[in-house]
C-alpha positions in Angstrom: 87.9 -51.6 90.1 90.2 -51.1 87.2 90.5 -48.0 85.1 88.8 -49.7 82.1 85.7 -50.2 84.1 85.1 -46.4 83.7 84.7 -47.0 80.0 83.6 -50.7 79.5 80.4 -52.3 80.8 81.2 -55.1 83.3 79.6 -57.0 86.2 81.5 -54.8 88.7 79.9 -51.6 87.3 76.4 -53.1 86.9 77.0 -53.5 83.1 77.3 -49.7 82.7 80.5 -47.8 82.1 81.3 -46.2 85.5 81.9 -42.8 83.7 78.2 -42.9 82.7 76.8 -43.5 86.1 74.8 -40.6 87.6 77.2 -40.1 90.5 80.1 -39.9 88.1 78.3 -37.3 85.9 77.5 -35.4 89.0 81.1 -35.3 90.1 82.1 -34.1 86.6 79.6 -31.3 86.7 80.7 -30.2 90.1 84.3 -30.4 89.1 83.6 -28.3 86.0 81.7 -25.7 88.1 84.5 -25.4 90.6 87.2 -25.2 87.9 85.2 -22.5 86.1 84.7 -20.5 89.4 88.4 -20.8 90.2 89.4 -19.8 86.7 87.2 -16.7 86.8 88.6 -15.7 90.2 92.3 -16.1 89.0 91.4 -14.3 85.8 89.9 -11.3 87.7 92.7 -11.1 90.3 95.8 -12.2 88.2 95.1 -11.6 84.5 98.8 -11.7 83.8 98.8 -15.4 84.9 95.4 -16.6 83.5 93.6 -14.6 80.8 92.7 -14.3 77.2 95.5 -14.0 74.7 95.0 -11.5 71.9 97.1 -9.6 69.4 95.5 -6.9 67.1 97.0 -3.9 65.3 95.7 -1.3 63.0 98.3 -2.1 60.4 97.3 -5.8 60.4 93.7 -4.7 60.0 94.7 -2.3 57.2 96.7 -5.0 55.4 93.8 -7.5 55.6 91.2 -5.0 54.4 93.4 -3.9 51.5 94.1 -7.5 50.6 90.4 -8.1 50.2 90.1 -4.9 48.1 93.0 -5.7 45.8 91.5 -9.2 45.2 88.5 -7.3 43.7 90.6 -4.9 41.7 90.0 -2.0 44.0 92.6 0.6 45.1 93.9 0.1 48.7 92.7 2.4 51.5 95.1 4.9 53.1 95.3 5.1 56.9 93.9 8.6 57.9 94.7 10.0 61.4 91.5 12.0 61.5 89.4 8.9 60.9 91.5 7.0 63.4 90.9 9.7 66.0 87.2 9.6 65.4 87.3 5.8 65.8 89.2 6.2 69.1 86.6 8.6 70.4 83.8 6.2 69.3 85.5 3.3 71.3 85.9 5.5 74.4 82.3 6.7 74.1 80.9 3.1 73.9 82.9 2.1 77.0 82.0 5.2 79.0 78.3 5.0 78.1 78.1 1.2 78.1 76.5 0.6 74.8 77.1 -1.5 71.7 75.6 0.2 68.7 76.4 2.6 65.9 74.2 5.3 67.4 74.7 6.2 71.1 71.8 6.5 73.6 72.5 10.2 73.8 72.1 10.5 70.0 75.8 10.7 69.1 76.4 9.3 65.6 79.6 8.2 63.9 79.1 11.2 61.6 79.2 13.5 64.5 82.6 12.1 65.6 84.0 12.1 62.1 83.0 15.7 61.5 84.2 16.6 64.9 87.7 15.8 63.8 87.5 18.3 60.9 87.1 15.5 58.3 84.7 16.8 55.5 83.5 13.9 53.5 81.4 12.9 50.5 81.0 9.3 51.8 81.5 7.8 55.2 80.8 4.4 56.8 81.5 2.5 60.0 82.1 -1.2 60.9 82.3 -2.4 64.6 83.6 -5.6 66.1 84.1 -7.0 69.6 85.3 -10.1 71.3 87.9 -11.1 68.6 91.4 -12.1 69.6 93.2 -11.5 66.2 92.9 -9.0 63.4 92.3 -11.8 60.9 89.2 -13.1 62.8 87.7 -9.6 62.9 88.2 -8.9 59.2 86.9 -12.4 58.1 83.8 -11.8 60.3 83.2 -8.5 58.5 83.7 -10.1 55.1 81.1 -12.7 56.0 78.5 -10.1 56.6 77.1 -8.6 53.3 76.8 -5.0 54.7 80.2 -5.0 56.3 81.7 -6.5 53.2 80.0 -3.8 51.1 81.8 -1.2 53.3 85.2 -2.8 52.9 84.8 -3.3 49.1 83.2 0.0 48.4 84.8 2.1 45.6 83.4 5.2 47.3 86.1 5.1 50.1 89.8 5.9 49.8 90.7 6.3 53.5 90.1 4.4 56.7 90.8 4.8 60.4 90.9 2.2 63.2 90.6 2.1 66.9 91.5 -0.9 69.1 90.7 -0.7 72.8 90.1 -3.1 75.7 87.7 -2.5 78.6 84.5 -3.7 80.2 81.3 -3.4 78.1 77.9 -4.5 79.3 79.4 -6.6 82.1 82.0 -8.3 79.9 85.7 -7.7 79.5 86.3 -7.4 75.8 88.3 -5.8 73.0 86.5 -3.3 70.7 87.5 -2.6 67.1 86.1 0.5 65.4 86.6 1.0 61.6 85.7 4.3 60.1 85.7 4.8 56.3 85.8 8.0 54.4 86.2 9.8 51.1 87.4 13.4 51.8 87.3 16.3 49.4 89.2 19.4 50.7 87.0 22.5 50.8 83.8 20.5 50.3 81.1 20.3 53.0 79.6 17.1 54.3 77.9 15.1 51.7 75.8 12.0 51.3 75.8 9.5 54.2 75.4 5.9 53.2 73.4 3.3 55.2 75.2 1.8 58.3 76.3 -1.8 58.3 74.4 -3.6 61.0 74.8 -7.4 60.5 76.2 -9.9 62.9 78.7 -12.3 61.4 80.3 -15.5 62.8 83.9 -15.8 63.8 86.3 -17.3 61.3 89.7 -18.7 62.1 92.8 -18.7 59.9 95.9 -16.7 59.2 97.2 -14.2 56.7 100.6 -12.5 56.5 101.4 -9.3 54.7 104.2 -6.7 54.9 103.0 -3.5 56.7 103.1 -0.4 54.4 103.9 1.9 57.4 104.6 1.9 61.1 101.8 0.8 63.3 100.1 3.5 65.4 97.8 1.2 67.4 98.4 -2.2 68.8 97.0 -4.4 71.6 98.9 -7.5 72.6 98.2 -9.6 75.7 99.9 -12.9 76.4 99.2 -14.3 79.8 101.1 -17.3 81.1 98.1 -19.5 80.6 95.5 -18.8 77.9 92.0 -19.2 79.5 90.3 -19.9 76.2 92.8 -22.6 75.1 92.7 -24.4 78.5 88.9 -24.3 78.7 88.5 -25.7 75.1 91.2 -28.4 75.7 89.6 -29.6 78.9 86.2 -29.6 77.4 87.4 -31.6 74.4 89.1 -34.2 76.7 85.8 -34.5 78.7 83.7 -34.9 75.6 86.1 -37.4 74.1 86.0 -39.5 77.3 82.2 -39.5 77.4 81.9 -40.4 73.7 84.3 -43.3 74.1 82.4 -44.6 77.0 79.0 -44.2 75.2 80.3 -46.0 72.0 81.9 -48.9 74.0 78.8 -49.2 76.1 76.5 -49.4 73.1 78.7 -51.9 71.2 79.3 -54.3 74.1 75.7 -54.2 75.4 74.3 -54.9 72.0 76.8 -57.6 71.2 76.3 -59.4 74.5 72.5 -58.7 74.5 72.7 -57.8 78.1 69.3 -56.6 79.4 69.3 -53.7 81.9 66.9 -51.1 83.2 69.3 -48.5 84.3 70.4 -45.6 82.2 69.8 -44.7 78.5 72.4 -43.4 76.2 70.1 -40.6 74.9 70.3 -38.5 78.1 74.1 -38.6 77.9 74.1 -37.7 74.2 72.0 -34.7 75.1 74.5 -33.7 77.8 77.4 -34.0 75.3 75.4 -31.9 72.7 75.0 -29.2 75.3 78.7 -29.2 76.0 79.5 -29.0 72.3 77.1 -26.1 71.9 78.7 -24.3 74.8 82.2 -24.9 73.4 81.2 -23.6 70.0 79.7 -20.4 71.4 82.4 -19.6 73.8 84.4 -16.4 73.1 82.4 -15.8 69.9 83.1 -12.4 68.5 80.4 -10.1 67.2 80.2 -7.4 64.5 77.6 -4.7 63.8 
C-alpha cells in the first residue's frame, strides 16, 4: 500500500482513506496517550529538558500597565516596595494554603497584607493572574476584564506593586502574578476600600516593547531545551491537518465517483477533530480574578 492510500479512497483501502479507518484512529489515540504520558514524566523528572517556557518581570508588567494608562491620559503608576512586599506575601500565602482567590480560607484579605507592610492608603485594589507565560498575555487578559481594567485605569491609584512566583497550586504547576494597587497619604489612616476585581478573562497573544524606567526587582525566566506547549500544539496541528486532508479528499472523491459504501461516516471524524481543536484552544489557558 502506498502512502497516498492513507489519504485517498481506493480499492486497496476499501474506498476509505486508511487514515480514517477505525484501527488507524485507535493507533493515533494510543500514540497520543503514550506521548502525553511520556511528556509528563520527562516534564516532572527533567524540567530543564522538557517544560514550559515563560518570561515575566515586574518592570515589563509596570511598562504595559502604564502604557494602557497613558493611552487614556492617566498618570503612570510608580512601583512601590511596600505594595510589592504585600503582593509577595499574598503569592506565598496562596501557595502555602492552596487557594486561588482574593480572600483566603482563613479570612486573610489583601487589605490585611497591605496594612501589614505599614502602607496606609485611601484606596487599594488587587488583580490576580495565573498560568500566563508572558507579561503581555497577563496584562491583556486583565484589560479584557471590565473589573480588572477598571483597576488598571483608575485615577484613584498612583502606586502599584507586583509579585511573580512559580509553584504548585491546586494540583497544577503554575506561575502566579499578584498586582496590588494603592494611593498612600502619609499620616492618614486606612480609608475606603473599593470592590475587588473578580472576573475571568481569556488569554491574548501579542507583543509590546518599552524602555524600563528603573531596574527590575522581580523576574522569572525559564527556557527549557524543548518547550512542552509548543511541541504539543505543533504535533496536534499536524495531526488535525492530516485528518482534515483525508476527510476532504475522501468526501470529494467518493462524491465525484458516486461510490456506494456502508462503512464509516465523516461526521464522527469531524466530531473527533472538533474535540481536538477544543482541547488545543483550552490548553495552557491563563486565568485572572
